[in-house]
C-alpha positions in Angstrom: 0.8 33.3 3.6 1.5 29.6 3.9 3.2 28.1 0.9 5.9 25.5 1.4 8.5 24.1 -1.1 8.0 20.4 -2.0 11.2 19.6 -0.2 9.7 20.8 3.1 6.3 19.2 2.9 7.1 15.8 4.3 8.9 17.4 7.3 5.8 19.6 7.9 3.6 16.6 8.3 5.9 15.3 11.1 5.8 18.7 12.9 2.7 20.7 11.8 2.1 24.4 12.7 -0.8 24.5 15.3 -1.9 27.8 13.7 -2.9 26.0 10.6 -6.4 24.5 10.8 -6.5 23.3 7.2 -4.0 21.5 4.9 -4.1 21.0 1.2 -2.0 18.1 -0.1 -1.6 18.1 -3.8 0.5 16.6 -6.6 0.5 14.4 -9.7 0.7 10.9 -8.0 -2.6 10.1 -6.4 -1.2 7.1 -4.5 1.5 9.3 -2.9 -1.1 11.9 -2.0 -3.3 9.3 -0.4 -0.4 7.9 1.6 0.6 11.4 2.9 -3.0 12.1 3.8 -3.2 9.0 5.8 0.1 9.9 7.5 -1.3 13.3 8.4 -4.5 11.8 9.8 -2.6 9.2 11.9 -0.3 11.9 13.3 -3.4 13.7 14.8 -5.7 10.8 15.6 -3.4 7.8 16.4 -5.8 4.9 16.8 -9.0 6.9 16.9 -9.8 6.4 13.2 -13.0 4.6 14.0 -14.3 7.3 16.3 -17.1 9.1 14.5 -16.9 12.0 16.9 -13.3 12.6 16.0 -13.0 11.6 12.3 -15.1 12.2 9.2 -14.4 11.5 5.6 -16.0 13.6 2.8 -15.9 13.5 -1.0 -15.5 16.6 -3.0 -18.5 15.8 -5.2 -20.8 15.6 -2.2 -19.5 18.9 -0.8 -19.9 20.7 -4.1 -23.5 19.7 -4.2 -24.1 20.5 -0.6 -21.5 22.9 1.0 -23.3 22.7 4.3 -21.9 19.1 4.8 -18.4 20.6 5.2 -19.5 23.4 7.4 -21.3 21.1 9.8 -18.2 18.8 10.1 -15.6 21.5 10.7 -17.8 23.1 13.4 -18.8 19.8 15.0 -18.0 18.9 18.6 -15.4 16.2 19.6 -16.7 14.3 22.6 -14.0 13.0 24.9 -11.3 15.5 24.0 -8.9 15.8 21.1 -9.1 17.5 17.8 -11.6 16.5 15.1 -10.1 15.6 11.7 -12.1 16.0 8.5 -10.6 14.5 5.3 -11.9 16.0 2.1 -10.9 13.9 -0.9 -10.6 14.8 -4.5 -10.9 18.6 -4.2 -10.7 20.8 -7.3 -11.2 24.5 -8.1 -15.0 23.9 -8.1 -14.8 23.0 -4.4 -13.0 26.3 -3.5 -16.0 28.3 -2.5 -17.2 25.7 0.0 -13.7 25.3 1.5 -13.3 29.1 1.7 -16.5 29.4 3.8 -15.3 26.7 6.1 -11.9 28.3 6.6 -13.6 31.5 7.7 -15.4 29.8 10.6 -12.7 27.5 11.8 -11.1 28.6 15.1 -9.5 25.5 16.5 -10.7 22.1 17.6 -10.8 20.7 14.1 -8.3 20.1 11.4 -9.3 19.9 7.7 -7.1 17.8 5.5 -7.9 18.3 1.8 -6.4 16.3 -1.1 -6.1 17.4 -4.7 -4.4 16.3 -7.9 -1.8 18.3 -9.9 -2.7 21.9 -9.3 -1.3 24.7 -11.5 0.0 27.9 -9.9 -3.2 29.6 -11.2 -5.5 27.2 -9.4 -8.1 28.9 -7.2 -7.9 26.1 -4.7 -4.2 26.3 -4.4 -4.3 30.1 -4.1 -6.8 29.9 -1.3 -4.6 27.8 0.8 -1.4 29.7 0.0 -3.1 33.0 1.0 -5.0 32.0 4.1 -3.4 32.6 7.5 -4.9 29.5 9.0 -4.1 27.1 6.2 -1.1 25.7 4.3 -0.5 24.2 0.8 1.8 21.2 0.7 3.0 20.0 -2.7 4.3 16.4 -3.1 6.1 15.2 -6.2 7.6 11.8 -7.0 11.1 11.4 -5.6 14.0 10.7 -8.0 17.5 9.4 -7.9 19.1 9.2 -4.4 16.0 10.7 -2.8 13.8 7.9 -4.2 16.3 5.3 -3.0 16.3 6.8 0.5 12.5 6.8 0.6 12.3 3.3 -0.7 14.8 2.1 1.9 12.6 3.7 4.6 9.6 1.8 3.2 11.5 -1.4 3.4 12.5 -0.7 7.0 8.9 0.1 8.0 7.8 -3.3 6.5 10.3 -5.1 8.6 12.8 -6.0 5.8 16.5 -6.5 6.6 19.0 -3.7 5.8 19.8 -2.9 2.2 23.2 -4.4 1.4 25.8 -2.4 -0.5 25.5 -4.6 -3.6 21.8 -3.9 -3.7 22.0 -0.1 -3.9 23.2 0.0 -7.5 20.5 -2.5 -8.5 17.8 -0.4 -6.7 19.0 2.7 -8.6 18.4 1.0 -11.9 15.1 -0.7 -11.0 13.5 2.4 -9.3 14.2 4.8 -12.2 11.0 6.3 -13.3 8.8 4.7 -10.6 5.7 6.4 -9.2 5.1 6.2 -5.5 2.5 3.4 -5.8 4.8 1.3 -7.9 7.6 1.8 -5.4 5.3 1.0 -2.5 4.1 -2.3 -4.1 7.7 -3.3 -5.0 8.8 -2.6 -1.4 6.0 -4.9 -0.2 7.1 -7.7 -2.5 10.8 -7.3 -1.7 10.1 -7.2 2.0 8.2 -10.5 1.8 11.0 -12.0 -0.3 13.8 -11.1 2.1 12.1 -11.2 5.5 14.1 -14.3 6.5 17.4 -13.0 5.1 20.1 -10.9 6.8 20.2 -8.3 4.1 18.5 -7.2 0.9 20.8 -8.3 -1.9 21.1 -7.3 -5.5 19.9 -10.8 -6.4 16.7 -10.3 -4.4 16.1 -6.9 -5.9 16.4 -8.3 -9.5 14.3 -11.4 -8.6 11.5 -9.2 -7.5 11.9 -6.3 -10.0 8.9 -5.3 -12.0 7.3 -5.9 -14.4 7.4 -9.5 -13.3 7.0 -9.0 -9.5 4.9 -5.9 -9.6 2.3 -7.3 -11.9 2.7 -10.9 -13.0 4.1 -12.3 -9.7 0.9 -11.0 -8.0 -1.3 -12.2 -10.9 0.3 -15.7 -10.8 0.0 -16.0 -7.0 -3.7 -14.9 -7.1 -4.4 -17.4 -9.9 -3.2 -20.1 -7.5 -4.9 -18.8 -4.4 -8.2 -18.1 -6.2 -8.2 -21.5 -7.9 -7.7 -20.5 -11.6 -5.4 -23.3 -12.8 -6.1 -22.7 -16.5 -4.6 -19.1 -16.2 -1.2 -20.4 -15.0 0.4 -21.7 -18.2 0.1 -18.3 -20.0 1.3 -16.5 -16.9 4.4 -18.7 -16.7 5.1 -18.2 -20.3 4.9 -14.4 -19.9 7.2 -14.5 -16.8 9.8 -16.6 -18.6 9.7 -14.3 -21.6 10.4 -11.4 -19.3 13.4 -13.2 -17.8 11.8 -13.3 -14.4 13.1 -15.6 -11.7 10.7 -18.5 -11.6 12.3 -19.7 -8.4 11.7 -16.3 -7.0 8.0 -16.6 -7.8 7.9 -19.9 -5.7 9.6 -18.2 -2.8 7.0 -15.3 -2.8 4.2 -17.8 -3.2 5.5 -19.8 -0.2 5.6 -16.6 1.9 2.0 -15.8 0.8 0.7 -19.2 2.0 2.8 -19.0 5.2 1.1 -15.8 6.0 -2.3 -17.4 5.4 -1.3 -20.2 7.7 0.1 -17.8 10.4 -3.1 -15.8 10.4 -5.3 -18.9 10.6 -3.3 -20.1 13.6 -3.8 -16.8 15.4 -7.6 -17.0 14.7 -7.7 -20.5 16.3 -5.4 -19.7 19.2 -6.7 -16.2 20.1 -10.3 -16.6 19.0 -10.1 -13.6 16.7 -11.7 -13.0 13.3 -10.0 -12.8 10.0 -9.7 -9.0 10.0 -8.0 -8.9 13.4 -5.6 -11.7 12.5 -4.7 -10.1 9.2 -4.0 -6.8 11.1 -1.4 -8.5 13.3 0.7 -9.7 10.4 4.1 -8.1 9.8 4.9 -6.8 7.4 1.3 -5.7 6.9 -0.8 -6.9 3.9 -0.5 -4.4 1.0 -3.7 -2.3 1.1 -4.8 -3.3 -2.4 -4.8 -7.0 -1.4 -6.5 -6.7 2.0 -10.0 -7.6 0.8 -8.7 -10.5 -1.3 -6.4 -11.8 1.4 -9.2 -11.6 4.0 -11.6 -13.5 1.7 -9.0 -16.3 1.1 -8.2 -16.4 4.9 -11.9 -17.3 5.5 -12.3 -19.6 2.5 -9.2 -21.8 2.6 -9.4 -24.6 5.1 -6.4 -24.7 7.3 -5.6 -28.3 6.2 -5.6 -27.2 2.5 -3.2 -24.4 3.3 -0.9 -26.8 5.0 -1.1 -29.2 2.1 -0.2 -26.4 -0.3 2.8 -25.4 1.8 3.9 -29.1 1.7 3.7 -29.1 -2.1 5.6 -25.8 -2.3 8.3 -27.2 0.1 8.7 -30.3 -2.1 9.0 -28.2 -5.2 11.7 -26.0 -3.6 13.6 -29.1 -2.6 13.5 -30.4 -6.1 14.7 -27.0 -7.5 17.6 -27.0 -5.1 18.6 -30.6 -5.8 21.1 -29.7 -8.5 19.6 -32.3 -10.9 18.9 -31.3 -14.5 15.2 -30.7 -14.3 12.7 -28.8 -16.5 12.2 -25.9 -14.1 9.3 -24.2 -15.8 7.3 -27.4 -16.4 7.8 -28.5 -12.8 6.7 -25.2 -11.4 3.8 -24.9 -13.8 2.5 -28.3 -12.8 2.9 -27.7 -9.1 1.1 -24.4 -9.3 -1.8 -25.9 -11.2 -2.1 -28.7 -8.7 -2.2 -26.3 -5.8 -4.8 -24.1 -7.6 -7.0 -27.1 -8.1 -7.2 -27.5 -4.3 -8.4 -23.9 -3.8 -12.1 -23.5 -2.6 -14.4 -23.5 -5.7 -11.5 -24.2 -8.1 -13.1 -26.7 -10.5 -14.4 -25.3 -13.7 -12.8 -21.9 -13.2 -10.3 -20.4 -15.7 
């Protein structure tokens, strides 16, 4: 019987039992489960994710309609050596029969990684994995308190952020309370970008990037600029100001966003690579939900227009640091609208 406590599941992924040919990853946070699935896949395949002889991805609905799909994949041959990995997404109790048949035929050479949602103890799918000799059930639940802070600090480190300063830990405890994995992941991306040129993550930086402003409206405002939607900016600025968000913090994150566009464009020119390859070289990496959008902007924005936008942002930052009594929101709003008007296809868009 292979049933692990949630506290041991993450450690198992780092050192899996070779006797287990199938893994069930389940829990209430779909984003967390997807991240753990990808972690398990990378641990077995490394950079071979594009090798069709070693990696296959299936959806539960397709397997439920045609169980032979799964049977064919788990018994397929891997050319060139190494285990095959089959990822089966969105499994439920209705997929149990097809998975049970596959488990009976698996004898090594393939690893089946199954993801599911919140599964009760009475779940047929969960019972199958808990009772099979060649499978294991791995529950994952959102971290809380000190465990969440530790996990979040690890996310920041992986994104290339500086160390978390002592004054920032208390702020993180307050901000992270009640976060789901996906929210914490997105916040880590924003905070890493905000602090990438600093020596430490400070409480000021944490609060400047704290949701809801950074997690939702910072992104929305930045995309309104990058996608050329100037008419959307005044209402977004009003909402940010009402939330008490740091408008200067928004400008810093916007500057970093355009700097990354510029850096990727420079790599495309210097190395003769395409947008996808250049984007893949950026550190910290582009947040997965923004990859398609960033890639499209990388191709659409002329390099000269990106440099002009960076110049306007730099002038705005200098004005904000000047110490003069200036109408901050009005200055920022006008500057963002001017930059948005230079975006490809901006005119006439709201």
